[in-house]
C-alpha positions in Angstrom: -31.4 -2.5 11.0 -28.8 -0.1 12.4 -26.6 1.9 10.1 -22.9 1.4 10.6 -20.8 4.5 10.6 -17.6 4.3 8.6 -14.7 6.1 10.2 -11.1 6.4 9.2 -11.5 4.9 5.7 -8.1 5.0 3.9 -7.1 4.2 0.4 -4.5 1.6 -0.3 -2.1 4.3 -1.3 -2.6 6.1 2.0 -1.9 2.8 3.9 1.3 2.2 2.0 2.4 5.8 2.5 1.8 5.4 6.2 3.8 2.2 6.5 6.6 2.7 3.9 6.7 6.5 3.4 6.0 8.7 0.4 7.2 7.8 -3.1 10.8 8.6 -3.5 12.0 7.6 0.0 14.5 4.8 0.3 12.1 2.6 2.3 9.3 3.0 -0.2 11.6 2.4 -3.2 12.9 -0.8 -1.6 9.3 -2.0 -1.0 8.2 -1.1 -4.6 11.2 -3.0 -6.1 10.3 -6.1 -4.0 6.6 -5.7 -5.0 7.5 -5.7 -8.7 9.4 -9.0 -8.3 6.4 -10.5 -6.5 3.9 -9.2 -9.0 6.0 -10.7 -11.9 6.3 -14.1 -10.2 2.5 -14.2 -9.6 1.7 -13.5 -13.2 3.9 -16.2 -14.6 
């Protein structure tokens, strides 16, 4: 059985930072606000 090498493993935070920018940026804040609404609607 061959071993698979794992390359370029990123955390969820790193992926979000890459797509929406660091915390505090306008694009990231807009995304987080929308995510909170989504999160609340799923929990209900």
